[in-house]
C-alpha positions as CSV (number, residue, x, y, z in Angstrom):
1,X,9.0,-35.4,39.9
2,X,6.7,-38.1,38.4
3,X,7.0,-38.8,34.7
4,X,4.2,-37.4,32.6
5,X,2.0,-39.9,30.7
6,X,2.2,-39.8,27.0
7,X,-0.4,-37.8,25.2
8,X,-2.6,-39.5,22.7
9,X,-3.3,-38.6,19.1
10,X,-5.2,-40.1,16.2
11,X,-2.2,-42.1,15.1
12,X,0.0,-42.0,18.1
13,X,1.1,-45.4,19.3
14,X,2.3,-46.5,22.7
15,X,6.1,-47.1,23.1
16,X,8.7,-47.5,25.8
17,X,9.4,-43.8,25.6
18,X,6.0,-43.0,27.1
19,X,7.9,-42.1,30.3
20,X,9.6,-39.2,28.5
21,X,9.4,-36.1,30.6
22,X,8.4,-33.6,27.9
23,X,9.1,-30.5,30.0
24,X,11.8,-31.5,32.5
25,X,13.4,-28.0,32.3
26,X,10.2,-26.1,32.9
27,X,8.6,-25.2,36.2
28,X,6.2,-27.6,37.9
29,X,3.3,-25.3,37.1
30,X,4.2,-25.0,33.4
31,X,4.8,-28.8,33.2
32,X,1.4,-29.5,34.6
33,X,-0.3,-27.0,32.4
34,X,1.3,-28.4,29.3
35,X,0.4,-31.9,30.4
36,X,-3.3,-31.1,30.7
37,X,-3.2,-29.3,27.4
38,X,-1.7,-32.2,25.4
39,X,-3.9,-34.8,27.1
40,X,-7.1,-32.9,26.4
41,X,-9.4,-34.5,23.8
42,X,-9.6,-33.0,20.4
43,X,-11.1,-30.6,19.7
44,X,-9.8,-28.8,22.8
45,X,-12.6,-26.6,24.1
46,X,-10.8,-24.6,26.7
47,X,-7.1,-23.6,26.2
48,X,-5.3,-21.9,29.1
49,X,-4.7,-18.2,28.3
50,X,-1.0,-18.7,29.2
51,X,-0.6,-21.4,26.5
52,X,-2.4,-19.3,23.8
53,X,-0.4,-16.2,24.7
54,X,3.0,-18.1,24.6
55,X,2.1,-19.7,21.2
56,X,1.2,-16.3,19.7
57,X,4.4,-14.7,21.0
58,X,6.4,-17.4,19.3
59,X,4.5,-17.0,16.0
60,X,5.9,-15.3,12.9
61,X,4.9,-11.6,13.0
62,X,7.0,-10.8,9.9
63,X,3.9,-10.0,7.8
64,X,2.3,-7.7,10.3
65,X,5.0,-5.0,10.2
66,X,5.1,-4.5,6.4
67,X,1.3,-4.7,6.4
68,X,1.1,-1.8,8.8
69,X,3.7,0.2,6.8
70,X,1.8,-0.3,3.5
71,X,-1.5,0.6,5.0
72,X,-0.1,3.8,6.5
73,X,1.6,4.6,3.2
74,X,-1.8,4.1,1.4
75,X,-3.3,6.6,3.9
76,X,-0.6,9.2,3.0
77,X,-1.2,8.7,-0.7
78,X,-4.9,8.9,-0.2
79,X,-4.5,12.1,1.8
80,X,-2.3,13.6,-0.9
81,X,-4.7,12.5,-3.6
82,X,-7.6,14.1,-1.6
83,X,-10.7,12.0,-1.8
84,X,-12.7,15.3,-1.9
85,X,-11.0,16.3,-5.1
86,X,-11.8,12.9,-6.6
87,X,-15.5,13.4,-5.7
88,X,-15.5,16.9,-7.2
89,X,-13.9,15.6,-10.4
90,X,-16.7,13.1,-10.7
91,X,-19.3,15.9,-10.1
92,X,-17.7,18.1,-12.8
93,X,-17.7,15.2,-15.3
94,X,-21.5,14.8,-14.7
95,X,-22.5,18.4,-14.8
96,X,-20.6,21.7,-15.3
97,X,-20.6,25.1,-16.9
98,X,-17.9,26.5,-19.0
99,X,-16.1,29.8,-19.0
100,X,-12.9,31.3,-20.5
101,X,-10.0,31.7,-18.2
102,X,-6.2,32.0,-18.3
103,X,-3.2,30.3,-16.7
104,X,-1.8,32.4,-13.8
105,X,1.1,30.1,-12.8
106,X,2.8,26.8,-13.6
107,X,4.5,24.9,-10.8
108,X,6.8,22.1,-11.8
109,X,8.3,19.5,-9.4
110,X,11.1,17.3,-10.6
111,X,12.5,14.1,-9.0
112,X,14.4,11.1,-10.2
113,X,13.3,7.5,-9.6
114,X,15.6,4.6,-8.5
115,X,16.1,3.5,-12.1
116,X,17.3,7.1,-12.9
117,X,14.1,8.2,-14.8
118,X,13.2,11.9,-14.6
119,X,9.6,12.5,-13.4
120,X,7.9,15.9,-13.6
121,X,4.8,16.9,-11.8
122,X,2.8,19.9,-13.0
123,X,0.3,22.0,-11.1
124,X,-1.5,24.8,-12.8
125,X,-3.1,27.9,-11.2
126,X,-5.8,29.5,-13.2
127,X,-8.3,32.3,-12.9
128,X,-11.7,32.9,-14.5
129,X,-14.9,34.9,-14.0
130,X,-18.0,32.8,-13.7
131,X,-21.3,33.8,-15.4
132,X,-23.3,36.5,-13.6
133,X,-20.3,37.4,-11.5
134,X,-17.6,40.1,-11.5
135,X,-15.2,38.3,-9.1
136,X,-12.2,36.4,-10.4
137,X,-12.1,32.8,-9.1
138,X,-8.7,31.2,-8.7
139,X,-8.2,27.5,-8.7
140,X,-5.5,24.7,-9.1
141,X,-5.5,21.6,-11.1
142,X,-3.2,18.9,-12.5
143,X,-2.8,17.6,-16.1
144,X,-4.6,14.4,-16.9
145,X,-3.8,13.7,-20.6
146,X,-0.2,15.0,-21.1
147,X,-1.1,18.4,-22.4
148,X,0.9,21.4,-21.2
149,X,0.1,25.1,-20.9
150,X,2.1,28.2,-20.3
151,X,1.5,31.3,-18.2
152,X,-1.2,33.6,-19.7
153,X,-2.5,30.8,-22.1
154,X,-6.3,31.1,-22.5
155,X,-8.1,28.0,-21.5
156,X,-11.6,26.6,-21.0
157,X,-12.7,26.3,-17.4
158,X,-15.2,23.8,-16.1
159,X,-16.9,24.8,-12.9
160,X,-19.8,23.5,-10.8
161,X,-23.1,25.3,-11.2
162,X,-23.9,27.0,-7.9
163,X,-20.4,26.6,-6.6
164,X,-17.8,28.2,-8.9
165,X,-15.0,27.4,-6.4
166,X,-15.1,23.8,-7.6
167,X,-13.5,24.3,-11.0
168,X,-10.7,23.0,-13.2
169,X,-9.2,23.5,-16.6
170,X,-10.5,21.4,-19.4
171,X,-8.3,18.3,-19.8
172,X,-7.1,18.4,-16.2
173,X,-8.1,16.9,-12.8
174,X,-8.4,18.5,-9.4
175,X,-6.5,15.6,-7.7
176,X,-3.4,13.9,-9.1
177,X,-4.6,10.6,-10.7
178,X,-1.3,8.9,-10.0
179,X,-1.6,9.4,-6.3
180,X,-5.0,7.8,-6.1
181,X,-3.8,4.8,-8.1
182,X,-0.7,4.6,-5.9
183,X,-2.9,4.6,-2.8
184,X,-5.0,1.7,-4.1
185,X,-1.9,-0.3,-5.1
186,X,-0.2,0.3,-1.8
187,X,-3.4,-0.5,0.1
188,X,-3.7,-3.8,-1.9
189,X,-0.1,-4.7,-0.9
190,X,-0.9,-4.0,2.7
191,X,-4.0,-6.1,2.5
192,X,-2.0,-9.0,1.1
193,X,0.4,-8.8,4.0
194,X,-2.4,-8.6,6.5
195,X,-4.2,-11.5,4.9
196,X,-1.1,-13.7,5.2
197,X,-0.8,-12.7,8.8
198,X,-4.4,-13.5,9.5
199,X,-4.2,-16.9,7.8
200,X,-1.1,-17.7,9.7
201,X,-2.8,-16.8,13.0
202,X,-5.9,-18.9,12.1
203,X,-3.7,-21.8,11.3
204,X,-2.1,-21.6,14.7
205,X,-5.4,-21.4,16.4
206,X,-6.6,-24.4,14.4
207,X,-3.5,-26.4,15.6
208,X,-4.1,-25.3,19.2
209,X,-7.7,-26.7,19.1
210,X,-7.4,-29.6,16.6
211,X,-3.7,-30.4,16.3
212,X,-2.8,-34.1,16.7
213,X,-0.2,-34.8,19.4
214,X,2.8,-36.8,18.3
215,X,6.2,-37.7,19.7
216,X,9.2,-36.3,17.7
217,X,12.9,-36.5,17.7
218,X,15.0,-33.5,16.6
219,X,17.2,-34.3,13.7
220,X,18.5,-30.9,12.7
221,X,18.7,-27.3,14.1
222,X,19.2,-24.5,11.6
223,X,19.8,-20.8,12.3
224,X,18.0,-18.7,9.6
225,X,19.2,-15.1,9.6
226,X,16.7,-12.3,9.1
227,X,16.3,-10.6,5.7
228,X,14.4,-7.6,4.3
229,X,11.0,-9.3,4.7
230,X,11.8,-12.1,7.0
231,X,12.6,-12.3,10.7
232,X,15.5,-14.3,12.1
233,X,14.4,-17.6,13.5
234,X,15.6,-21.1,14.6
235,X,14.2,-23.9,12.4
236,X,13.8,-27.2,14.2
237,X,13.6,-30.2,11.9
238,X,12.1,-33.3,13.4
239,X,11.1,-36.9,12.6
240,X,8.3,-39.0,14.1
241,X,9.5,-41.1,17.0
242,X,6.2,-42.9,17.6
243,X,5.4,-43.8,14.0
244,X,8.1,-45.3,11.8
245,X,5.8,-45.5,8.8
246,X,5.7,-41.7,8.7
247,X,8.9,-40.5,6.9
248,X,7.8,-36.9,6.6
249,X,9.9,-33.9,7.6
250,X,8.3,-31.9,10.4
251,X,9.5,-28.3,10.8
252,X,9.0,-26.0,13.8
253,X,10.2,-22.4,14.0
254,X,11.2,-20.3,17.0
255,X,10.8,-16.6,16.4
256,X,10.7,-15.0,19.8
257,X,14.3,-14.3,21.0
258,X,15.6,-17.0,18.6
259,X,19.3,-16.6,19.6
260,X,18.4,-17.6,23.2
261,X,16.7,-20.7,21.9
262,X,19.4,-21.9,19.6
263,X,21.5,-23.7,22.2
264,X,18.5,-25.5,24.0
265,X,17.2,-26.7,20.6
266,X,20.7,-28.0,19.7
267,X,20.8,-29.7,23.1
268,X,17.7,-31.7,22.2
269,X,19.3,-32.9,19.1
270,X,22.5,-33.9,20.8
271,X,20.8,-35.8,23.7
272,X,18.2,-37.4,21.6
273,X,15.4,-36.5,24.0
274,X,12.0,-36.7,22.3
275,X,9.5,-33.9,22.5
276,X,5.7,-33.7,21.9
277,X,4.4,-31.6,19.1
278,X,1.2,-30.6,17.4
279,X,0.7,-31.3,13.7
280,X,-2.0,-31.3,11.1
281,X,-2.6,-34.9,9.8
282,X,-4.2,-33.5,6.6
283,X,-0.7,-32.5,5.4
284,X,0.4,-36.1,5.5
285,X,-2.8,-37.2,3.6
286,X,-1.9,-34.6,0.9
287,X,1.6,-36.0,0.7
288,X,3.3,-32.8,1.8
289,X,6.9,-33.6,2.5
290,X,7.6,-30.6,4.8
291,X,5.0,-30.3,7.4
292,X,4.3,-27.6,10.0
293,X,5.0,-28.5,13.6
294,X,4.4,-26.7,16.8
295,X,6.4,-27.8,19.9
296,X,4.6,-26.4,23.0
297,X,7.4,-26.8,25.4
298,X,9.6,-24.5,23.2
299,X,7.0,-21.7,23.6
300,X,8.1,-21.3,27.2
301,X,11.8,-21.2,26.6
């Protein structure tokens, strides 16, 4: 198999290692595809779908899963808070009629938080007779200001003119305020996770189109176990082999089936074989010591 020519970059220099076969363990088709990709001028207009798909599969998807979980939780909170109840509360605040009613039932739910604090949730069932009517209307509401009532207590009822079924006791809300706030907070957390995932994807797409090609030598391979919010991965630390004036530490990460890639990555370090990688030269300009590196041949391991 003929040796591949060395890809060029903005600051890549020619060396005796230009005969390095950057994908000797890959199939001929994959090797040719990677060669065309790395030799393409920047910005790379057309990127083979196989390359883009392989790069995305190897990317960090840690942020996507908690993002989905938080967004789903926010939907549950929003459902429990009932957006219709929130709207009706707003309508009652703007316009309402008053009538005298009484408390029919008090429902109390108790639970304990992780820090052993007791929390009580109250729901009141009330009844009243609207003006110009003989029928008793029954409704439910939740306290909003800490006040408490007992069964048969007389209370003031606010109800919507023209629709007495929309009613609540004075000093209460139709929906639980805490659930709506919880929905907004959880949704915000989910949005942050999704934003991080989107920015990470955009950064990868930028490197695919604009990343400078350099020649690197693996100096260290580290197994990073997964945690609560992080996926297990293999961190590959590299140094520039084609530019001795660049003493920055370039770090690549392998997320897809990392255990299967630990041994091949360690083999690169032991043999000293150089690899071609994509990096962002702006990180060097900003003086960043640890710089992101994407090693295309590792996407196909």
